PAMARNU-442539 format. One record per residue (C-alpha): chain; y, x, z. Coordinates in nm, 3 decimals, always signed. Layout:
BEGIN
 chain      py      px      pz
     A       Y       X       Z
...
This chain:
BEGIN
 chain      py      px      pz
     A  -1.347  +1.232  -1.286
     A  -1.465  +1.548  -1.450
     A  -1.619  +1.482  -1.763
     A  -1.847  +1.741  -1.926
     A  -1.842  +1.697  -2.294
     A  -2.171  +1.800  -2.373
     A  -2.290  +1.517  -2.132
     A  -2.088  +1.285  -2.291
     A  -2.228  +1.381  -2.619
     A  -2.559  +1.260  -2.491
     A  -2.423  +0.904  -2.530
     A  -2.201  +0.952  -2.839
     A  -2.181  +1.187  -3.126
     A  -1.828  +1.265  -3.026
     A  -1.783  +1.608  -3.239
     A  -1.400  +1.616  -3.209
     A  -1.246  +1.891  -3.006
     A  -1.198  +1.825  -2.633
     A  -0.810  +1.816  -2.661
     A  -0.840  +1.511  -2.931
     A  -1.092  +1.350  -2.675
     A  -0.857  +1.406  -2.387
     A  -0.548  +1.287  -2.584
     A  -0.731  +0.967  -2.721
     A  -0.840  +0.871  -2.361
     A  -0.490  +0.923  -2.221
     A  -0.372  +0.701  -2.497
     A  -0.597  +0.426  -2.343
     A  -0.473  +0.424  -1.998
     A  -0.664  +0.722  -1.831
     A  -0.435  +1.004  -1.702
     A  -0.525  +1.350  -1.853
     A  -0.511  +1.613  -1.565
     A  -0.638  +1.913  -1.746
     A  -0.892  +2.063  -2.001
     A  -1.103  +2.367  -1.907
     A  -1.399  +2.539  -2.057
     A  -1.742  +2.487  -1.932
     A  -2.002  +2.740  -1.895
     A  -2.221  +2.570  -2.170
     A  -1.980  +2.642  -2.446
     A  -1.797  +2.299  -2.439
     A  -1.513  +2.167  -2.214
     A  -1.468  +1.995  -1.897
     A  -1.182  +1.703  -1.915
     A  -1.043  +1.625  -1.590
     A  -0.910  +1.274  -1.578
     A  -0.756  +1.030  -1.334
     A  -0.917  +0.691  -1.323
     A  -0.719  +0.396  -1.192
     A  -0.855  +0.216  -0.893
     A  -0.934  -0.115  -1.124
     A  -1.175  +0.080  -1.331
     A  -1.475  +0.205  -1.149
     A  -1.710  +0.169  -1.449
     A  -1.526  +0.488  -1.587
     A  -1.626  +0.700  -1.277
     A  -1.922  +0.759  -1.501
     A  -2.033  +0.936  -1.805
     A  -2.160  +0.635  -1.979
     A  -1.854  +0.437  -1.893
     A  -1.620  +0.691  -2.043
     A  -1.866  +0.707  -2.349
     A  -1.815  +0.355  -2.424
     A  -1.446  +0.425  -2.425
     A  -1.468  +0.708  -2.647
     A  -1.710  +0.529  -2.892
     A  -1.494  +0.221  -2.914
     A  -1.186  +0.463  -2.997
     A  -1.371  +0.634  -3.278
     A  -1.592  +0.361  -3.399
     A  -1.902  +0.539  -3.296
     A  -2.239  +0.371  -3.171
     A  -2.349  +0.444  -2.807
     A  -2.714  +0.584  -2.753
     A  -2.906  +0.359  -2.540
     A  -3.187  +0.457  -2.268
     A  -3.538  +0.447  -2.384
     A  -3.850  +0.326  -2.146
     A  -4.092  +0.479  -2.410
     A  -4.275  +0.797  -2.259
     A  -4.272  +0.967  -2.596
     A  -4.066  +0.799  -2.845
     A  -4.101  +0.903  -3.210
     A  -3.889  +1.178  -3.365
     A  -3.575  +1.054  -3.548
     A  -3.529  +0.761  -3.328
     A  -3.136  +0.791  -3.195
     A  -3.223  +0.706  -2.828
     A  -3.525  +0.950  -2.816
     A  -3.316  +1.250  -2.744
     A  -2.958  +1.359  -2.725
     A  -2.743  +1.640  -2.896
     A  -2.797  +1.839  -2.577
     A  -3.171  +1.802  -2.579
     A  -3.189  +1.617  -2.244
     A  -3.367  +1.266  -2.304
     A  -3.225  +0.938  -2.216
     A  -3.529  +0.797  -2.059
     A  -3.592  +0.566  -1.802
     A  -3.908  +0.543  -1.600
     A  -4.095  +0.237  -1.706
     A  -4.176  +0.090  -1.372
     A  -4.295  -0.257  -1.249
     A  -4.037  -0.448  -1.040
     A  -4.168  -0.667  -0.726
     A  -4.059  -0.752  -0.391
     A  -4.283  -0.529  -0.155
     A  -4.454  -0.189  -0.144
     A  -4.768  -0.082  +0.033
     A  -4.592  +0.225  +0.178
     A  -4.271  +0.083  +0.274
     A  -4.112  -0.256  +0.407
     A  -3.771  -0.342  +0.302
     A  -3.581  -0.640  +0.477
     A  -3.268  -0.752  +0.356
     A  -3.097  -0.908  +0.678
     A  -2.725  -0.944  +0.536
     A  -2.701  -1.040  +0.161
     A  -2.359  -1.095  +0.187
     A  -2.243  -0.731  +0.253
     A  -2.523  -0.617  +0.043
     A  -2.606  -0.864  -0.231
     A  -2.893  -0.622  -0.409
     A  -3.107  -0.347  -0.257
     A  -3.351  -0.181  -0.467
     A  -3.605  +0.108  -0.329
     A  -3.909  +0.297  -0.479
     A  -4.168  +0.554  -0.321
     A  -4.202  +0.889  -0.502
     A  -4.430  +1.200  -0.427
     A  -4.216  +1.518  -0.448
     A  -4.203  +1.875  -0.436
     A  -3.887  +2.018  -0.293
     A  -3.716  +2.301  -0.472
     A  -3.421  +2.419  -0.688
     A  -3.299  +2.207  -0.999
     A  -3.342  +2.355  -1.335
     A  -3.042  +2.538  -1.477
     A  -2.922  +2.276  -1.708
     A  -2.927  +2.006  -1.425
     A  -2.737  +2.215  -1.169
     A  -2.489  +2.357  -1.437
     A  -2.397  +1.995  -1.517
     A  -2.334  +1.920  -1.162
     A  -2.142  +2.208  -1.108
     A  -1.920  +2.173  -1.407
     A  -1.856  +1.819  -1.252
     A  -1.744  +1.958  -0.908
     A  -2.071  +1.890  -0.736
     A  -2.268  +2.157  -0.551
     A  -2.630  +2.176  -0.628
     A  -2.865  +2.147  -0.302
     A  -3.207  +2.072  -0.409
     A  -3.409  +1.892  -0.683
     A  -3.416  +1.552  -0.524
     A  -3.051  +1.533  -0.403
     A  -2.935  +1.683  -0.718
     A  -3.110  +1.389  -0.904
     A  -2.930  +1.119  -0.697
     A  -2.584  +1.307  -0.772
     A  -2.689  +1.341  -1.140
     A  -2.734  +0.952  -1.149
     A  -2.402  +0.875  -0.954
     A  -2.206  +1.086  -1.207
     A  -2.397  +0.947  -1.540
     A  -2.420  +0.577  -1.448
     A  -2.184  +0.546  -1.170
     A  -2.462  +0.424  -0.942
     A  -2.463  +0.583  -0.611
     A  -2.819  +0.649  -0.460
     A  -2.991  +0.811  -0.150
     A  -3.318  +0.953  -0.060
     A  -3.489  +0.925  +0.278
     A  -3.773  +1.116  +0.392
     A  -4.039  +0.843  +0.439
     A  -4.240  +1.032  +0.695
     A  -3.909  +1.032  +0.909
     A  -3.857  +0.632  +0.886
     A  -4.011  +0.453  +1.180
     A  -4.231  +0.169  +1.074
     A  -4.214  +0.283  +0.782
     A  -3.944  +0.018  +0.735
     A  -3.584  -0.029  +0.583
     A  -3.373  -0.285  +0.724
     A  -3.007  -0.359  +0.583
     A  -2.835  -0.502  +0.874
     A  -2.489  -0.481  +1.077
     A  -2.465  -0.225  +1.332
     A  -2.500  -0.319  +1.693
     A  -2.232  -0.230  +1.954
     A  -2.246  +0.132  +2.099
     A  -2.500  +0.234  +1.816
     A  -2.473  +0.588  +1.665
     A  -2.581  +0.765  +1.379
     A  -2.554  +1.154  +1.290
     A  -2.452  +1.165  +0.916
     A  -2.519  +1.439  +0.691
     A  -2.213  +1.623  +0.763
     A  -2.362  +1.682  +1.121
     A  -2.106  +1.434  +1.282
     A  -2.217  +1.160  +1.548
     A  -2.063  +0.843  +1.441
     A  -1.997  +0.566  +1.672
     A  -2.081  +0.229  +1.498
     A  -1.915  -0.133  +1.539
     A  -2.047  -0.474  +1.432
     A  -1.829  -0.498  +1.116
     A  -2.043  -0.172  +0.959
     A  -2.332  -0.235  +0.735
     A  -2.629  +0.015  +0.829
     A  -2.954  +0.112  +0.656
     A  -3.199  +0.124  +0.973
     A  -3.554  +0.176  +1.018
     A  -3.747  -0.020  +1.279
     A  -3.587  +0.191  +1.559
     A  -3.231  +0.311  +1.462
     A  -2.976  +0.346  +1.181
     A  -3.055  +0.603  +0.935
     A  -2.743  +0.586  +0.706
     A  -2.400  +0.421  +0.677
     A  -2.428  +0.176  +0.392
     A  -2.235  +0.299  +0.090
     A  -2.097  +0.598  +0.269
     A  -2.339  +0.863  +0.364
     A  -2.700  +0.907  +0.466
     A  -2.816  +1.023  +0.820
     A  -2.919  +1.343  +0.930
     A  -3.251  +1.197  +1.096
     A  -3.410  +1.117  +0.759
     A  -3.277  +1.399  +0.547
     A  -3.482  +1.538  +0.280
     A  -3.599  +1.892  +0.356
     A  -3.823  +2.158  +0.217
     A  -4.088  +1.987  +0.427
     A  -4.029  +1.657  +0.267
     A  -4.332  +1.538  +0.060
     A  -4.265  +1.152  -0.005
     A  -3.930  +1.012  -0.046
     A  -3.764  +0.665  -0.080
     A  -3.509  +0.621  -0.323
     A  -3.227  +0.388  -0.236
     A  -3.022  +0.223  -0.484
     A  -2.808  -0.070  -0.396
     A  -2.495  -0.276  -0.435
     A  -2.265  -0.327  -0.127
     A  -1.952  -0.527  -0.066
     A  -1.637  -0.357  -0.159
     A  -1.461  -0.443  +0.154
     A  -1.709  -0.343  +0.406
     A  -1.745  +0.009  +0.258
     A  -1.386  +0.049  +0.250
     A  -1.342  -0.065  +0.617
     A  -1.636  +0.161  +0.717
     A  -1.501  +0.461  +0.529
     A  -1.158  +0.435  +0.681
     A  -1.272  +0.365  +1.042
     A  -1.464  +0.683  +1.064
     A  -1.256  +0.868  +0.837
     A  -1.510  +0.955  +0.590
     A  -1.445  +0.966  +0.231
     A  -1.741  +1.020  -0.022
     A  -1.800  +0.996  -0.396
     A  -2.037  +0.715  -0.296
     A  -1.763  +0.514  -0.114
     A  -1.508  +0.577  -0.378
     A  -1.735  +0.403  -0.624
     A  -1.848  +0.099  -0.388
     A  -1.509  +0.030  -0.246
     A  -1.377  -0.022  -0.603
     A  -1.674  -0.242  -0.714
     A  -2.007  -0.078  -0.845
     A  -2.228  -0.252  -1.096
     A  -2.457  -0.499  -0.931
     A  -2.676  -0.471  -1.256
     A  -2.731  -0.097  -1.219
     A  -2.957  -0.054  -0.903
     A  -3.295  -0.092  -1.060
     A  -3.164  +0.138  -1.375
     A  -3.069  +0.383  -1.125
     A  -3.410  +0.418  -0.978
     A  -3.558  +0.432  -1.326
     A  -3.347  +0.710  -1.430
     A  -3.392  +0.916  -1.134
     A  -3.771  +0.865  -1.154
     A  -3.766  +0.959  -1.515
     A  -3.566  +1.278  -1.425
     A  -3.803  +1.346  -1.151
     A  -4.080  +1.365  -1.397
     A  -3.897  +1.548  -1.662
     A  -3.792  +1.850  -1.413
     A  -4.160  +1.842  -1.273
     A  -4.035  +1.757  -0.915
     A  -4.263  +1.450  -0.863
     A  -4.352  +1.096  -0.960
     A  -4.295  +0.739  -0.854
     A  -4.576  +0.560  -0.656
     A  -4.596  +0.173  -0.717
     A  -4.334  -0.056  -0.807
     A  -3.970  -0.068  -0.744
     A  -3.851  -0.314  -0.453
     A  -3.587  -0.515  -0.560
     A  -3.420  -0.744  -0.306
     A  -3.192  -0.961  -0.523
     A  -3.139  -1.293  -0.363
     A  -2.866  -1.420  -0.567
     A  -2.890  -1.281  -0.931
     A  -2.568  -1.213  -1.108
     A  -2.439  -1.467  -1.354
     A  -2.202  -1.328  -1.607
     A  -1.863  -1.456  -1.591
     A  -1.741  -1.632  -1.912
     A  -1.351  -1.612  -2.011
     A  -1.201  -1.791  -2.302
     A  -1.000  -1.584  -2.520
     A  -0.747  -1.745  -2.767
     A  -0.591  -1.614  -3.076
     A  -0.267  -1.784  -2.998
     A  -0.255  -1.620  -2.638
     A  -0.325  -1.271  -2.770
     A  -0.026  -1.321  -3.026
     A  +0.201  -1.461  -2.740
     A  +0.139  -1.199  -2.495
     A  +0.129  -0.898  -2.729
     A  +0.399  -1.031  -2.965
     A  +0.182  -0.990  -3.255
     A  -0.118  -1.101  -3.419
     A  -0.443  -0.909  -3.405
     A  -0.702  -0.909  -3.679
     A  -1.034  -1.084  -3.556
     A  -1.226  -0.808  -3.675
     A  -1.053  -0.579  -3.451
     A  -1.078  -0.799  -3.131
     A  -1.442  -0.820  -3.177
     A  -1.506  -0.446  -3.262
     A  -1.304  -0.358  -2.955
     A  -1.450  -0.580  -2.715
     A  -1.811  -0.549  -2.838
     A  -1.788  -0.176  -2.820
     A  -1.680  -0.199  -2.475
     A  -1.991  -0.386  -2.384
     A  -1.865  -0.762  -2.386
     A  -2.042  -1.041  -2.563
     A  -1.871  -1.274  -2.794
     A  -1.921  -1.617  -2.919
     A  -1.674  -1.743  -3.160
     A  -1.520  -2.098  -3.167
     A  -1.218  -2.262  -3.321
     A  -0.940  -2.107  -3.092
     A  -1.098  -1.770  -3.060
     A  -1.390  -1.638  -2.869
     A  -1.604  -1.731  -2.539
     A  -1.643  -1.389  -2.405
     A  -1.934  -1.287  -2.155
     A  -1.813  -1.027  -1.914
     A  -2.074  -0.759  -1.818
     A  -2.160  -0.670  -1.468
     A  -1.991  -0.318  -1.493
     A  -1.673  -0.473  -1.591
     A  -1.558  -0.609  -1.227
     A  -1.189  -0.578  -1.327
     A  -1.211  -0.851  -1.574
     A  -1.139  -1.221  -1.464
     A  -0.876  -1.379  -1.654
     A  -0.768  -1.411  -2.041
     A  -0.494  -1.157  -1.995
     A  -0.743  -0.903  -1.872
     A  -0.931  -0.911  -2.225
     A  -0.603  -0.931  -2.381
     A  -0.500  -0.596  -2.220
     A  -0.848  -0.438  -2.360
     A  -0.733  -0.534  -2.692
     A  -0.399  -0.391  -2.648
     A  -0.519  -0.058  -2.493
     A  -0.767  +0.000  -2.813
     A  -0.539  -0.128  -3.063
     A  -0.255  +0.095  -2.930
     A  +0.027  +0.046  -2.700
     A  +0.262  +0.218  -2.958
     A  +0.186  -0.066  -3.193
     A  +0.337  -0.342  -2.976
     A  +0.662  -0.481  -3.102
     A  +0.991  -0.499  -2.884
     A  +0.996  -0.866  -2.872
     A  +1.129  -1.114  -2.600
     A  +0.869  -1.388  -2.497
     A  +1.005  -1.732  -2.566
     A  +1.165  -1.922  -2.283
     A  +1.021  -2.297  -2.280
     A  +1.142  -2.357  -1.918
     A  +1.466  -2.269  -1.734
     A  +1.392  -1.984  -1.477
     A  +1.360  -2.102  -1.132
     A  +1.659  -2.040  -0.910
     A  +1.661  -1.703  -0.725
     A  +1.577  -1.700  -0.373
     A  +1.879  -1.716  -0.159
     A  +1.775  -1.393  +0.034
     A  +1.798  -1.172  -0.283
     A  +2.169  -1.281  -0.321
     A  +2.194  -1.204  +0.060
     A  +2.033  -0.874  +0.059
     A  +2.269  -0.801  -0.244
     A  +2.558  -0.865  -0.044
     A  +2.416  -0.665  +0.229
     A  +2.403  -0.365  +0.005
     A  +2.751  -0.403  -0.107
     A  +2.908  -0.404  +0.230
     A  +2.722  -0.118  +0.361
     A  +2.786  +0.101  +0.056
     A  +3.144  -0.009  +0.064
     A  +3.149  +0.126  +0.434
     A  +3.038  +0.457  +0.333
     A  +2.641  +0.443  +0.391
     A  +2.375  +0.553  +0.149
     A  +2.075  +0.324  +0.136
     A  +1.712  +0.450  +0.258
     A  +1.385  +0.322  +0.190
     A  +1.113  +0.406  +0.450
     A  +0.746  +0.300  +0.510
     A  +0.680  -0.009  +0.717
     A  +0.405  +0.175  +0.908
     A  +0.513  +0.422  +1.177
     A  +0.329  +0.648  +1.446
     A  +0.229  +0.470  +1.761
     A  +0.439  +0.673  +1.987
     A  +0.759  +0.611  +1.787
     A  +0.683  +0.234  +1.757
     A  +0.662  +0.246  +2.129
     A  +1.001  +0.395  +2.185
     A  +1.150  +0.100  +1.993
     A  +0.942  -0.182  +2.136
     A  +1.103  -0.219  +2.473
     A  +0.791  -0.250  +2.666
     A  +0.624  -0.480  +2.407
     A  +0.305  -0.341  +2.292
     A  +0.326  -0.233  +1.888
     A  +0.129  -0.391  +1.651
     A  -0.169  -0.139  +1.560
     A  -0.317  -0.110  +1.197
     A  -0.671  -0.182  +1.197
     A  -0.751  +0.073  +0.940
     A  -0.474  +0.322  +0.924
     A  -0.437  +0.590  +0.640
     A  -0.344  +0.854  +0.912
     A  -0.216  +0.863  +1.268
     A  +0.133  +0.893  +1.127
     A  +0.088  +0.517  +0.997
     A  -0.085  +0.376  +1.288
     A  +0.152  +0.088  +1.380
     A  +0.377  -0.187  +1.224
     A  +0.739  -0.101  +1.296
     A  +0.901  -0.289  +1.560
     A  +1.242  -0.186  +1.424
     A  +1.364  +0.002  +1.093
     A  +1.522  +0.289  +1.308
     A  +1.213  +0.520  +1.335
     A  +1.206  +0.575  +0.967
     A  +1.565  +0.597  +0.941
     A  +1.576  +0.872  +1.205
     A  +1.304  +1.039  +1.029
     A  +1.525  +1.048  +0.713
     A  +1.822  +1.148  +0.925
     A  +1.626  +1.456  +1.054
     A  +1.506  +1.536  +0.697
     A  +1.890  +1.548  +0.613
     A  +2.017  +1.746  +0.925
     A  +1.735  +2.013  +0.855
     A  +1.879  +2.073  +0.528
     A  +2.246  +2.147  +0.654
     A  +2.371  +1.773  +0.584
     A  +2.606  +1.733  +0.871
     A  +2.763  +1.405  +0.809
     A  +2.498  +1.143  +0.735
     A  +2.538  +0.774  +0.698
     A  +2.213  +0.590  +0.619
     A  +2.112  +0.208  +0.614
     A  +1.800  +0.032  +0.530
     A  +1.701  -0.332  +0.470
     A  +1.362  -0.441  +0.551
     A  +1.111  -0.617  +0.776
     A  +1.024  -0.543  +1.159
     A  +0.726  -0.685  +1.333
     A  +0.698  -0.795  +1.676
     A  +0.421  -0.969  +1.866
     A  +0.662  -1.202  +2.016
     A  +0.884  -1.325  +1.726
     A  +0.669  -1.217  +1.417
     A  +0.846  -1.068  +1.105
     A  +1.223  -1.047  +1.081
     A  +1.436  -0.925  +0.793
     A  +1.726  -0.702  +0.943
     A  +1.951  -0.412  +0.845
     A  +1.970  -0.119  +1.035
     A  +2.190  +0.201  +1.023
     A  +2.229  +0.555  +1.159
     A  +2.539  +0.744  +1.173
     A  +2.606  +1.121  +1.293
     A  +2.888  +1.352  +1.203
     A  +3.251  +1.267  +1.145
     A  +3.383  +0.933  +1.109
     A  +3.540  +0.978  +0.784
     A  +3.555  +1.259  +0.526
     A  +3.814  +1.537  +0.573
     A  +4.156  +1.458  +0.439
     A  +4.497  +1.636  +0.443
     A  +4.670  +1.345  +0.606
     A  +4.514  +1.389  +0.943
     A  +4.241  +1.540  +1.156
     A  +3.888  +1.430  +1.169
     A  +3.695  +1.307  +1.484
     A  +3.344  +1.257  +1.560
     A  +3.171  +0.913  +1.505
     A  +3.207  +0.722  +1.843
     A  +3.093  +0.400  +1.970
     A  +3.410  +0.210  +1.830
     A  +3.336  +0.339  +1.479
     A  +2.986  +0.190  +1.486
     A  +3.110  -0.136  +1.669
     A  +3.395  -0.165  +1.382
     A  +3.118  -0.143  +1.118
     A  +2.898  -0.406  +1.288
     A  +3.197  -0.637  +1.347
     A  +3.314  -0.598  +0.997
     A  +2.969  -0.651  +0.845
     A  +2.926  -0.958  +1.038
     A  +3.275  -1.106  +0.940
     A  +3.168  -1.039  +0.584
     A  +2.874  -1.242  +0.614
     A  +3.052  -1.538  +0.775
     A  +3.011  -1.494  +1.154
     A  +3.234  -1.368  +1.422
     A  +3.020  -1.270  +1.698
     A  +3.124  -1.184  +2.079
     A  +3.025  -0.821  +2.181
     A  +2.868  -0.812  +2.515
     A  +2.701  -0.508  +2.705
     A  +2.337  -0.442  +2.650
     A  +2.062  -0.240  +2.793
     A  +1.801  -0.094  +2.553
     A  +1.576  +0.187  +2.640
     A  +1.636  +0.383  +2.328
     A  +2.032  +0.361  +2.355
     A  +2.246  +0.543  +2.634
     A  +2.347  +0.321  +2.897
     A  +2.708  +0.206  +2.900
     A  +2.718  +0.288  +2.525
     A  +2.499  +0.000  +2.431
     A  +2.616  -0.334  +2.316
     A  +2.513  -0.651  +2.151
     A  +2.652  -0.892  +1.918
     A  +2.571  -1.248  +1.984
     A  +2.695  -1.620  +1.911
     A  +2.627  -1.823  +2.204
     A  +2.267  -1.760  +2.325
     A  +2.172  -1.628  +1.985
     A  +2.132  -1.248  +1.967
     A  +2.234  -1.105  +1.624
     A  +2.173  -0.737  +1.699
     A  +2.245  -0.427  +1.912
     A  +2.408  -0.105  +1.840
     A  +2.512  +0.192  +2.032
     A  +2.439  +0.556  +2.092
     A  +2.093  +0.704  +2.066
     A  +1.948  +0.837  +2.380
     A  +1.900  +1.203  +2.369
     A  +1.536  +1.183  +2.473
     A  +1.449  +0.951  +2.183
     A  +1.667  +1.195  +1.966
     A  +1.471  +1.491  +2.052
     A  +1.139  +1.319  +2.001
     A  +1.264  +1.253  +1.629
     A  +1.315  +1.619  +1.601
     A  +1.707  +1.578  +1.573
     A  +1.961  +1.866  +1.689
     A  +2.015  +1.827  +2.059
     A  +2.388  +1.879  +1.988
     A  +2.421  +1.553  +1.769
     A  +2.553  +1.229  +1.888
     A  +2.380  +0.977  +1.694
     A  +2.487  +0.627  +1.671
     A  +2.246  +0.339  +1.555
     A  +2.265  -0.037  +1.495
     A  +2.024  -0.314  +1.389
     A  +2.104  -0.667  +1.287
     A  +1.905  -0.966  +1.240
     A  +1.975  -1.083  +0.890
     A  +1.790  -1.413  +0.943
     A  +1.980  -1.493  +1.269
     A  +2.304  -1.384  +1.116
     A  +2.238  -1.642  +0.812
     A  +2.134  -1.922  +1.075
     A  +2.482  -1.853  +1.277
     A  +2.707  -1.816  +0.963
     A  +2.925  -2.111  +0.888
     A  +2.998  -2.220  +0.516
     A  +3.095  -1.956  +0.265
     A  +3.467  -1.963  +0.194
     A  +3.528  -1.958  -0.182
     A  +3.819  -1.811  -0.349
     A  +4.162  -1.923  -0.202
     A  +4.521  -1.911  -0.373
     A  +4.744  -1.662  -0.223
     A  +4.970  -1.815  +0.060
     A  +5.302  -1.966  -0.039
     A  +5.454  -1.996  +0.281
     A  +5.550  -1.706  +0.522
     A  +5.376  -1.626  +0.819
     A  +5.521  -1.578  +1.179
     A  +5.396  -1.321  +1.418
     A  +5.413  -1.292  +1.778
     A  +5.302  -1.042  +2.024
     A  +5.144  -1.117  +2.357
     A  +5.095  -0.889  +2.654
     A  +4.880  -1.005  +2.940
     A  +4.703  -0.852  +3.269
     A  +4.350  -0.955  +3.298
     A  +4.031  -0.841  +3.471
     A  +3.934  -0.505  +3.321
     A  +3.564  -0.627  +3.293
     A  +3.666  -0.912  +3.086
     A  +3.547  -0.861  +2.706
     A  +3.833  -0.880  +2.452
     A  +3.598  -1.114  +2.238
     A  +3.621  -1.380  +2.514
     A  +3.995  -1.332  +2.530
     A  +4.020  -1.401  +2.165
     A  +3.770  -1.714  +2.195
     A  +4.009  -1.868  +2.457
     A  +4.307  -1.818  +2.246
     A  +4.139  -1.960  +1.928
     A  +4.033  -2.271  +2.135
     A  +4.381  -2.348  +2.268
     A  +4.590  -2.265  +1.939
     A  +4.631  -2.531  +1.666
     A  +4.485  -2.470  +1.325
     A  +4.811  -2.275  +1.210
     A  +4.675  -1.972  +1.410
     A  +4.514  -1.768  +1.137
     A  +4.452  -1.395  +1.306
     A  +4.422  -1.258  +1.646
     A  +4.418  -0.873  +1.703
     A  +4.440  -0.654  +1.984
     A  +4.669  -0.343  +1.940
     A  +4.694  -0.190  +2.282
     A  +4.506  -0.152  +2.590
     A  +4.639  +0.016  +2.902
     A  +4.533  +0.109  +3.243
     A  +4.722  +0.327  +3.478
     A  +5.071  +0.338  +3.655
     A  +5.219  -0.003  +3.726
     A  +4.894  -0.203  +3.671
     A  +4.710  -0.332  +3.952
     A  +4.351  -0.153  +4.031
     A  +4.092  -0.365  +3.862
     A  +4.326  -0.509  +3.605
     A  +4.411  -0.406  +3.259
     A  +4.711  -0.471  +3.024
     A  +4.599  -0.624  +2.685
     A  +4.815  -0.648  +2.401
     A  +4.735  -0.907  +2.115
     A  +4.917  -0.980  +1.785
     A  +4.898  -1.334  +1.691
     A  +4.967  -1.437  +1.325
     A  +5.051  -1.819  +1.260
     A  +5.093  -1.976  +0.887
     A  +5.065  -2.321  +0.757
     A  +4.946  -2.374  +0.410
     A  +5.181  -2.681  +0.364
     A  +5.528  -2.571  +0.491
     A  +5.709  -2.316  +0.678
     A  +5.668  -2.335  +1.045
     A  +5.952  -2.356  +1.279
     A  +6.025  -2.119  +1.587
     A  +5.977  -2.438  +1.790
     A  +5.631  -2.506  +1.695
     A  +5.519  -2.156  +1.715
     A  +5.673  -2.117  +2.059
     A  +5.476  -2.462  +2.154
     A  +5.136  -2.295  +2.041
     A  +5.215  -1.978  +2.228
     A  +5.289  -2.191  +2.550
     A  +4.938  -2.355  +2.498
     A  +4.762  -2.039  +2.460
     A  +4.945  -1.865  +2.758
     A  +4.847  -2.184  +2.977
     A  +4.484  -2.136  +2.872
     A  +4.460  -1.784  +2.953
     A  +4.606  -1.838  +3.311
     A  +4.360  -2.125  +3.363
     A  +4.052  -1.981  +3.228
     A  +4.095  -1.597  +3.316
     A  +4.390  -1.601  +3.574
     A  +4.584  -1.398  +3.320
     A  +4.950  -1.305  +3.386
     A  +5.201  -1.269  +3.121
     A  +5.393  -0.951  +3.113
């Protein structure tokens, strides 16, 4: 919001320098973007207004803030055509009168018919007819608009923009002669309808959009932009001023669907003042007369089926003291809130506060306390801890699980990344394995058009960012949610890995990361999480065939891993020479498959016995299946099984492989005998011969 200081002084005698005004507003929650000189000799203060304060997207809204901060009165508008001199609201410091046209308010007009068909999406609609002479605006009006960043067009359009900036009430003017009927209908668009907006673009409409139509066709997109068919031109002689209040969600959806962001939409989608439409027309008509551009004809039509009832919010002294950690004097509370436009009724515990219609952000007691804190000064808040009256609820088990996941992955050499849950549609399609990706109804851009079916698209984008900056060895992981039309939301951990398997070291040569490196990370991760999955071959469209595998327990799939397909890597803008390995594991499935977590155990008191076993088995038999058979046949004293050699070649029959395993036995109660261990080995060999036709070497 670009605030012209001379315009601000129309409402409040703020004679202090612009830098002091800017600093004061920034201390009350408005980010100061800059101060620059204005052509009228004052300054323009550029402020960033937060989304919850649409009332401050106006001169009068910021004037209330300044007046409250400096304990100054705010000038009020007058409906007196010629107020006597010396009255504060008669004229402003700049000489521009704060006047509203004294117009009657009714429900009909002889020149135009207004029908409000959708009071949900448009709770209030006001209109007035005026005879006009089109021409340029006077220098003072055009200068104020230019200082605020608005290009002057003609006196009628400039008046609507002036009211928008001054009161925060968007307005529009129709050429009455170009309205069929003449009639205005506030209704939903019909399928297939189109409207050409003032920017010259043809817009295709859908039934969830609200339009302002005549008896034949849409003439404007409600709350967003007017239509070219009824645009005010040099030939216009009679206009219809529109001043309305539209549902914020409806305006936001329409604005995003058609990709059109306007000053009007920015105010309506945050929540405009439902009490301002008639005042907006009265101010516009007063300006019309003041600059000699025309006059209003007849009454203001005000379609207002459900008049606004002010919210009443209780405010307690004890609650203020508890939330702020300090007591605020009653007189200060009353001064702050009254200055900001609230009405207070005192009671034994504090106040009963009536919230004005322009403060759409105030819904509860804490909101009022924030207003008190803003104007009392955040710097005055003491550093205190709130009293705990109840023990805190136990933390969600998933929080501790995610913390453990981070520890495991960082210990394995990976760095955590955080990416968006929204991805481009083509990126989502590459990882959805044929299932249609879930589209976003109103995406911010095409880059964020779909919910991610996997965490890998975002990680690959981060990987590409690092590789383009000469980072050769990159290991990234992310914890987050993926979305699928089949299984819904699932929390997963994913990783990407390229470069060497370990940092350079004097003791040995490096090697490029390969399938078995990522397999080791997956198996180690699952073991730390309390599972021991089987590894089986998998087929995924985004992985290289033959270098893709899945981790599973029974029929439950825990995740997949392998080498990324070169075509997918190229689509992610990754160097063609890179071999990239990825993995994604379902944390919810791992939790469901995990056994009871083991606690701390004492160091073993008795020695272990190690036996090696070499067998011939089919070369297509997974080692995990062999391990499973061994564990099922062995007694509880078998504590570990590891493969240490695999051989195919001379002396080994075709289709067979020599697999060597190291078995470790130990009892927590006593020292095992050789006979006990040999008996266990005999059981294991017998089971392998029976299940897999194994031959002991």
